[in-house]
MIRO-179223 format. One record per residue (C-alpha): residue number from 1; residue in one letter; x negated, y negated, z negated. Coordinates in Angstrom, 2 decimals, padded with zeros to 5 digits. Example, Ala and Ser with C-alpha at 12.3 -4.5 7.8 and 13.67 -1.06 7.14 Angstrom:
2
1:A:-012.30:004.50:-007.80
2:S:-013.67:001.06:-007.14
//
This chain:
425
1:M:-218.80:-098.15:-115.59
2:K:-217.97:-099.88:-118.89
3:S:-214.75:-101.90:-119.10
4:L:-215.55:-105.23:-120.73
5:R:-213.31:-107.30:-122.97
6:I:-213.29:-110.87:-121.67
7:L:-211.60:-113.89:-123.27
8:M:-211.12:-117.07:-121.24
9:F:-210.21:-120.49:-122.63
10:T:-208.74:-123.12:-120.31
11:T:-206.45:-126.10:-120.82
12:F:-204.37:-125.36:-117.72
13:Y:-203.45:-121.98:-116.25
14:P:-200.83:-121.25:-113.57
15:P:-197.95:-121.85:-113.57
16:W:-198.67:-124.31:-116.43
17:S:-201.16:-126.24:-114.33
18:F:-202.01:-128.96:-111.84
19:G:-204.47:-128.78:-108.96
20:G:-207.13:-126.31:-107.87
21:D:-209.29:-125.88:-110.99
22:A:-206.67:-123.79:-112.78
23:V:-206.17:-121.71:-109.64
24:G:-209.93:-121.08:-109.59
25:V:-209.77:-119.82:-113.18
26:Q:-206.84:-117.58:-112.29
27:R:-208.71:-116.15:-109.29
28:M:-211.64:-115.27:-111.53
29:A:-209.38:-113.69:-114.16
30:Q:-207.58:-111.64:-111.52
31:A:-210.83:-110.56:-109.87
32:L:-212.22:-109.35:-113.21
33:A:-208.99:-107.53:-114.06
34:A:-209.04:-105.86:-110.63
35:R:-212.49:-104.50:-111.52
36:G:-211.05:-102.76:-114.56
37:H:-211.86:-105.28:-117.28
38:D:-209.57:-106.30:-120.13
39:V:-209.00:-110.03:-119.50
40:T:-207.15:-112.44:-121.82
41:V:-206.61:-116.11:-120.93
42:V:-205.69:-118.66:-123.62
43:H:-204.27:-121.93:-122.31
44:D:-202.30:-124.88:-123.67
45:E:-198.71:-125.26:-122.51
46:D:-198.28:-128.51:-124.45
47:A:-201.09:-130.14:-122.45
48:Y:-199.29:-129.43:-119.19
49:L:-195.97:-130.73:-120.50
50:S:-197.54:-133.78:-122.16
51:L:-199.08:-134.85:-118.86
52:G:-195.77:-134.73:-117.03
53:G:-195.60:-131.13:-115.89
54:L:-192.20:-129.46:-115.60
55:P:-191.54:-126.08:-117.25
56:P:-192.00:-123.29:-114.68
57:V:-188.76:-122.28:-112.98
58:S:-189.53:-118.57:-113.29
59:A:-190.57:-116.85:-116.50
60:A:-191.71:-113.75:-114.63
61:V:-195.14:-112.48:-115.70
62:P:-197.37:-111.72:-112.70
63:D:-198.43:-108.10:-112.38
64:D:-202.13:-108.89:-112.06
65:G:-203.56:-107.19:-115.16
66:V:-204.31:-110.50:-116.93
67:R:-202.87:-111.24:-120.38
68:A:-202.05:-114.95:-120.59
69:I:-201.40:-116.56:-123.98
70:G:-199.86:-120.04:-123.83
71:L:-200.34:-122.15:-126.95
72:R:-197.27:-124.16:-127.87
73:S:-196.22:-126.07:-130.98
74:R:-193.41:-128.29:-132.18
75:H:-195.95:-131.13:-132.39
76:G:-196.43:-131.24:-128.60
77:M:-198.31:-134.33:-127.49
78:V:-199.49:-135.03:-131.06
79:A:-201.31:-131.68:-131.09
80:N:-203.10:-132.61:-127.85
81:L:-203.98:-136.07:-129.15
82:L:-205.55:-134.56:-132.25
83:T:-207.66:-132.22:-130.12
84:Q:-208.70:-135.08:-127.83
85:Q:-209.63:-137.34:-130.73
86:L:-211.22:-134.84:-133.14
87:G:-212.96:-132.64:-130.57
88:R:-211.43:-129.47:-132.00
89:N:-208.02:-127.81:-132.06
90:V:-206.40:-128.43:-135.44
91:V:-202.84:-127.25:-134.83
92:H:-203.77:-123.92:-133.24
93:A:-207.05:-123.27:-135.06
94:R:-205.75:-120.29:-137.04
95:R:-204.14:-118.70:-133.97
96:I:-207.32:-119.09:-131.94
97:R:-209.46:-117.53:-134.66
98:Q:-206.97:-114.65:-134.90
99:I:-207.10:-113.99:-131.14
100:V:-210.90:-114.02:-131.15
101:A:-211.23:-111.79:-134.22
102:E:-208.73:-109.19:-133.03
103:G:-210.17:-108.92:-129.54
104:R:-213.84:-108.28:-130.37
105:Y:-214.68:-109.72:-126.95
106:D:-217.87:-108.99:-125.04
107:I:-217.70:-112.31:-123.17
108:V:-216.08:-115.60:-124.23
109:W:-215.60:-117.63:-121.06
110:H:-214.92:-121.37:-121.41
111:N:-213.46:-123.38:-118.55
112:N:-211.72:-126.75:-118.90
113:I:-211.50:-126.81:-122.71
114:S:-210.72:-130.51:-123.15
115:L:-207.26:-130.02:-124.69
116:V:-207.23:-126.33:-125.55
117:G:-210.01:-126.73:-128.12
118:G:-212.50:-129.45:-127.26
119:P:-216.19:-128.90:-128.09
120:G:-215.23:-127.28:-131.39
121:I:-214.08:-124.15:-129.63
122:L:-217.56:-123.47:-128.23
123:S:-218.80:-122.05:-131.55
124:V:-215.84:-119.67:-131.98
125:G:-216.50:-115.95:-131.49
126:E:-219.56:-113.72:-131.27
127:G:-219.69:-112.49:-127.69
128:L:-221.79:-113.79:-124.82
129:K:-220.65:-117.38:-124.32
130:L:-220.27:-118.97:-120.91
131:Y:-219.16:-122.51:-120.06
132:E:-218.05:-123.18:-116.47
133:A:-218.02:-126.87:-115.50
134:H:-215.03:-127.22:-113.17
135:E:-215.13:-130.99:-113.78
136:H:-217.66:-133.48:-115.12
137:W:-216.02:-133.56:-118.57
138:L:-219.30:-132.73:-120.34
139:V:-220.68:-136.14:-119.32
140:C:-217.50:-138.10:-118.53
141:P:-214.51:-138.62:-120.84
142:T:-212.25:-139.13:-117.80
143:H:-213.62:-135.92:-116.20
144:V:-214.18:-137.36:-112.70
145:L:-216.94:-140.03:-112.81
146:W:-214.49:-142.52:-111.29
147:R:-215.33:-145.73:-113.13
148:H:-212.52:-148.06:-114.18
149:G:-210.18:-146.15:-111.88
150:R:-211.61:-147.85:-108.79
151:E:-215.22:-146.87:-107.98
152:L:-217.89:-144.19:-108.13
153:C:-219.73:-144.17:-111.44
154:D:-223.47:-144.88:-111.32
155:R:-223.98:-146.03:-114.92
156:R:-222.27:-145.54:-118.25
157:E:-219.52:-148.00:-119.16
158:C:-217.49:-145.33:-120.93
159:L:-215.59:-147.42:-123.48
160:R:-214.30:-149.92:-120.93
161:C:-213.66:-147.12:-118.45
162:V:-211.49:-144.93:-120.71
163:L:-209.45:-147.99:-121.63
164:A:-208.98:-148.73:-117.93
165:H:-207.78:-145.12:-117.54
166:K:-205.39:-145.73:-120.48
167:R:-206.97:-143.07:-122.67
168:P:-208.09:-143.41:-126.30
169:P:-211.90:-143.40:-126.81
170:Q:-213.43:-140.24:-128.26
171:L:-215.77:-141.23:-131.08
172:W:-217.23:-137.73:-131.33
173:R:-218.93:-138.31:-127.97
174:Y:-221.27:-140.76:-129.73
175:T:-222.29:-138.42:-132.58
176:G:-224.18:-135.65:-130.76
177:Y:-221.35:-133.22:-131.63
178:L:-220.83:-132.02:-128.05
179:D:-224.56:-131.52:-127.57
180:R:-224.83:-129.43:-130.73
181:Q:-221.84:-127.32:-129.76
182:L:-223.28:-126.68:-126.30
183:D:-226.33:-125.17:-127.98
184:E:-223.96:-122.36:-129.03
185:V:-223.41:-121.44:-125.37
186:D:-225.59:-118.84:-123.64
187:L:-224.94:-119.86:-120.02
188:I:-223.64:-123.12:-118.51
189:V:-222.47:-122.94:-114.90
190:A:-222.27:-125.80:-112.39
191:K:-220.24:-125.26:-109.24
192:S:-222.73:-126.94:-106.87
193:E:-226.27:-128.28:-106.76
194:F:-224.78:-131.76:-106.58
195:S:-222.76:-131.27:-109.75
196:R:-225.77:-129.89:-111.60
197:A:-227.77:-132.97:-110.60
198:K:-224.97:-135.30:-111.74
199:H:-224.77:-133.62:-115.13
200:R:-228.52:-134.06:-115.54
201:E:-228.39:-137.67:-114.34
202:F:-225.74:-138.52:-116.93
203:G:-227.68:-136.99:-119.79
204:L:-226.84:-133.30:-120.15
205:R:-229.80:-131.75:-121.95
206:Q:-228.97:-128.06:-121.43
207:E:-229.93:-126.16:-118.29
208:M:-227.23:-125.26:-115.78
209:T:-227.03:-122.40:-113.31
210:V:-225.26:-122.94:-109.98
211:L:-222.59:-120.38:-109.10
212:P:-219.96:-121.43:-106.54
213:Y:-216.26:-120.82:-106.24
214:F:-215.06:-117.86:-104.22
215:L:-211.97:-116.54:-102.48
216:P:-210.82:-112.98:-101.88
217:D:-210.80:-112.18:-098.20
218:L:-207.64:-112.04:-096.13
219:D:-206.59:-109.00:-094.15
220:Q:-207.70:-110.12:-090.71
221:T:-205.17:-107.79:-089.03
222:A:-202.22:-109.40:-090.84
223:L:-202.85:-113.13:-090.46
224:P:-199.89:-115.34:-089.59
225:D:-199.67:-116.81:-086.10
226:P:-200.94:-120.40:-085.81
227:A:-198.28:-122.89:-086.86
228:P:-196.32:-124.20:-083.88
229:H:-196.75:-127.91:-083.24
230:P:-196.19:-129.70:-079.94
231:R:-199.54:-131.52:-079.98
232:P:-203.12:-130.78:-081.08
233:Y:-203.57:-131.67:-084.74
234:F:-206.03:-132.17:-087.56
235:L:-205.04:-131.15:-091.07
236:F:-205.20:-132.58:-094.57
237:V:-204.39:-130.28:-097.50
238:G:-204.27:-131.29:-101.15
239:R:-202.75:-133.43:-103.85
240:L:-201.81:-136.91:-102.69
241:E:-203.89:-139.05:-105.04
242:K:-205.91:-142.17:-104.31
243:I:-209.21:-140.46:-105.16
244:K:-208.60:-137.91:-102.39
245:G:-209.24:-140.68:-099.86
246:L:-206.48:-139.96:-097.36
247:Q:-205.76:-143.69:-097.01
248:D:-209.18:-144.08:-095.35
249:V:-208.23:-141.61:-092.61
250:F:-205.19:-143.50:-091.30
251:P:-207.11:-146.27:-089.47
252:A:-209.03:-143.65:-087.48
253:F:-205.75:-142.29:-086.13
254:D:-204.79:-145.76:-084.96
255:D:-207.78:-145.45:-082.63
256:Y:-207.36:-141.78:-081.75
257:P:-204.20:-140.92:-079.75
258:D:-205.35:-137.42:-078.71
259:A:-204.19:-135.55:-081.82
260:D:-201.81:-135.76:-084.77
261:L:-202.60:-135.71:-088.48
262:L:-200.51:-133.21:-090.44
263:I:-200.50:-133.71:-094.21
264:L:-199.65:-130.77:-096.48
265:G:-199.19:-131.56:-100.16
266:D:-197.57:-133.98:-102.55
267:G:-198.54:-136.17:-105.48
268:D:-198.22:-139.46:-107.33
269:Y:-199.70:-141.48:-104.44
270:A:-197.36:-140.05:-101.80
271:T:-195.00:-143.04:-101.62
272:T:-197.86:-145.50:-101.12
273:L:-199.46:-143.33:-098.45
274:K:-196.21:-142.99:-096.55
275:Q:-195.80:-146.76:-096.57
276:Q:-199.35:-147.19:-095.27
277:A:-198.70:-144.72:-092.45
278:T:-195.48:-146.39:-091.33
279:G:-195.62:-147.21:-087.64
280:N:-197.89:-144.35:-086.59
281:P:-195.73:-141.41:-085.44
282:R:-198.82:-139.23:-085.12
283:I:-199.18:-139.07:-088.91
284:R:-196.77:-136.50:-090.33
285:F:-196.09:-135.69:-093.99
286:L:-194.92:-132.07:-094.29
287:G:-194.90:-131.61:-098.08
288:R:-195.86:-128.46:-099.96
289:K:-196.10:-125.17:-098.10
290:S:-196.22:-121.51:-099.06
291:L:-199.53:-119.66:-098.78
292:D:-198.53:-117.97:-095.52
293:E:-197.37:-121.29:-094.05
294:L:-200.58:-122.96:-095.19
295:N:-202.70:-120.27:-093.54
296:A:-200.72:-120.67:-090.34
297:Y:-201.43:-124.41:-090.28
298:Y:-205.14:-123.79:-090.93
299:R:-205.25:-121.36:-088.01
300:G:-203.65:-123.84:-085.62
301:A:-205.67:-126.90:-086.67
302:L:-208.54:-128.37:-084.72
303:G:-210.16:-128.99:-088.09
304:L:-209.55:-129.81:-091.74
305:I:-210.30:-133.40:-092.83
306:V:-211.61:-133.74:-096.42
307:P:-212.04:-137.47:-097.21
308:S:-212.34:-137.51:-101.04
309:V:-213.82:-140.75:-102.37
310:C:-214.73:-139.34:-105.81
311:Y:-217.40:-136.88:-106.94
312:E:-215.92:-133.40:-106.65
313:T:-217.76:-130.54:-108.35
314:F:-217.26:-128.25:-105.34
315:G:-214.23:-128.43:-103.02
316:I:-212.36:-125.13:-102.84
317:I:-210.37:-126.50:-099.93
318:L:-213.47:-126.25:-097.70
319:I:-213.91:-122.52:-098.17
320:E:-210.15:-121.98:-097.77
321:S:-210.58:-123.46:-094.31
322:F:-213.78:-121.50:-093.61
323:R:-212.02:-118.24:-094.58
324:L:-209.66:-118.72:-091.63
325:G:-212.39:-119.83:-089.22
326:T:-211.31:-123.49:-089.19
327:P:-214.07:-126.16:-089.10
328:V:-214.18:-129.02:-091.60
329:I:-214.78:-132.75:-091.23
330:A:-215.78:-133.95:-094.70
331:R:-216.95:-137.21:-096.20
332:R:-220.71:-137.33:-096.69
333:L:-220.32:-137.45:-100.48
334:G:-220.78:-135.24:-103.50
335:P:-221.15:-131.50:-102.82
336:F:-219.62:-131.61:-099.35
337:P:-222.90:-132.05:-097.43
338:E:-224.50:-128.99:-099.05
339:I:-221.42:-126.86:-098.29
340:V:-220.80:-128.03:-094.71
341:E:-224.47:-128.04:-093.71
342:R:-225.09:-124.62:-095.24
343:A:-222.14:-123.19:-093.31
344:G:-222.78:-125.01:-090.04
345:G:-219.00:-125.09:-089.84
346:G:-218.16:-128.74:-089.38
347:K:-219.20:-132.39:-089.41
348:L:-219.78:-135.12:-091.99
349:F:-218.74:-138.77:-091.87
350:E:-219.08:-142.01:-093.78
351:T:-217.48:-144.63:-091.54
352:R:-214.29:-144.88:-089.51
353:D:-216.29:-144.64:-086.28
354:E:-218.10:-141.52:-087.50
355:L:-214.77:-139.89:-088.37
356:T:-213.34:-140.70:-084.96
357:G:-216.50:-139.42:-083.28
358:A:-216.39:-136.17:-085.27
359:M:-212.76:-135.59:-084.28
360:R:-213.51:-136.29:-080.63
361:A:-216.53:-133.97:-080.61
362:L:-214.57:-131.17:-082.24
363:Q:-211.57:-131.52:-079.92
364:H:-213.27:-132.29:-076.62
365:G:-216.79:-130.88:-076.98
366:E:-217.08:-127.79:-074.82
367:G:-216.64:-124.76:-077.10
368:A:-217.29:-126.89:-080.21
369:R:-214.21:-125.81:-082.16
370:E:-214.81:-122.11:-081.42
371:M:-218.52:-122.24:-082.21
372:Q:-218.10:-124.09:-085.50
373:G:-215.13:-121.91:-086.43
374:R:-217.22:-118.76:-085.99
375:A:-220.01:-120.27:-088.09
376:A:-217.51:-121.21:-090.81
377:R:-216.06:-117.71:-090.95
378:H:-219.51:-116.08:-091.01
379:A:-220.66:-118.35:-093.83
380:F:-217.56:-117.50:-095.85
381:E:-218.26:-113.78:-095.48
382:E:-221.91:-114.15:-096.49
383:I:-221.72:-116.77:-099.25
384:W:-218.26:-117.42:-100.72
385:R:-216.41:-114.12:-100.40
386:E:-215.27:-112.71:-103.73
387:D:-217.55:-109.66:-103.85
388:K:-220.65:-111.73:-103.00
389:V:-220.04:-114.32:-105.72
390:L:-218.95:-111.79:-108.36
391:A:-222.18:-109.86:-107.81
392:A:-224.12:-113.09:-108.45
393:Y:-222.12:-113.70:-111.63
394:G:-222.86:-110.17:-112.82
395:S:-226.62:-110.46:-112.38
396:T:-226.69:-113.96:-113.92
397:L:-224.67:-112.86:-116.96
398:A:-226.89:-109.80:-117.33
399:R:-229.95:-112.05:-117.65
400:A:-228.12:-114.21:-120.20
401:A:-227.11:-111.14:-122.22
402:D:-230.67:-109.85:-122.16
403:A:-231.97:-113.24:-123.37
404:K:-229.39:-113.16:-126.18
405:G:-230.59:-109.70:-127.20
406:D:-227.41:-107.85:-126.21
407:R:-228.97:-105.00:-124.27
408:A:-225.75:-102.94:-124.15
409:L:-223.90:-105.74:-122.37
410:A:-226.90:-106.44:-120.13
411:R:-227.00:-102.77:-119.06
412:A:-223.26:-102.78:-118.30
413:L:-223.63:-105.89:-116.14
414:E:-226.77:-104.57:-114.44
415:G:-224.88:-101.37:-113.73
416:G:-222.41:-103.18:-111.51
417:A:-219.60:-104.08:-113.93
418:F:-218.67:-107.05:-111.73
419:E:-219.09:-105.27:-108.42
420:T:-216.63:-103.38:-106.23
421:G:-215.83:-103.26:-102.57
422:T:-214.33:-106.27:-100.80
423:R:-210.82:-107.06:-102.11
424:Q:-208.26:-108.49:-099.71
425:V:-205.06:-110.38:-100.44
//
């Protein structure tokens, strides 16, 4: 089986990162390296620091087979501003060209490129080019289709919106530059059918292929015991930001005394949320947890509540819960309906009463939690487990390589270059 040389570009990469998108990129890089491929990831350390990130405490390099190159310059935020405004990386242009030329990569894999290179980076290199849309950046300068910082976007008001988000407008978005650069890409991936439809609705001309996120499986014989808690509980996991919608869940717990709400995570909106929850002892903020602790809380929960009020592209948190056989109660918005309904592993809600009813049905319906938990776990194994999704990536990339005329790469991908047995972590 041929070992492929793969170059990934992403603005954020752990530990120089925020949120789940960067973790998704890292999971892909690690999965490819575990299959024997030579994987290099180029990311922008200045972007992380400019947006308020703290330098990682440990400088230890993970032993995962991935070579990570962090771009850094004495210009810092100015370098990022130039990339954001010009749509290409000026400060690191020579270094990027050097990395690409020396590597002779088979696949150039673009992720969130907003500050690592902008659209200009899409034409760099000669390998098979893939763009993976972890956010809605291709059609939204704020990435999230959250208009004016207060509502779902259903029509373009981009200039006023970016100013409301306190970001400088990007004039290149009005020149057709991004569209022309995307024509250099051989495959554009959306993370859900919903996200593909949103990209089309907001004017993306190029075709997209839907390939979901994945997780490696867990060793089912070595799972942690369910987290001890004196009362039944529902769980929220994620960054504490207004767009994650946790504030809409609190009123339901005023009406529902049968279970607690345990909140795992932290973020800029934490202080406001804690003030809003004052007076309800059943709402508990537990902060960040280690992976083992997180898995223990999943295992003990009646269900995971996912109340995001913005348009996610997927929702990795759902399949994290499914992996441990924990049902999900998610807002009927964005990609959540297609994920929950396909799995049969949870309920959807729009209103406070629907949320309360879903919690009651899951907690008190005879066998409901067990039945939906089994369905969630089965769906994870069949749809979102690492080996299943990587096989789909391999066949999709093989077709793209064949269309590009690269028969050698197509044969390697058709021969199972992305396939191995199930990997556990």
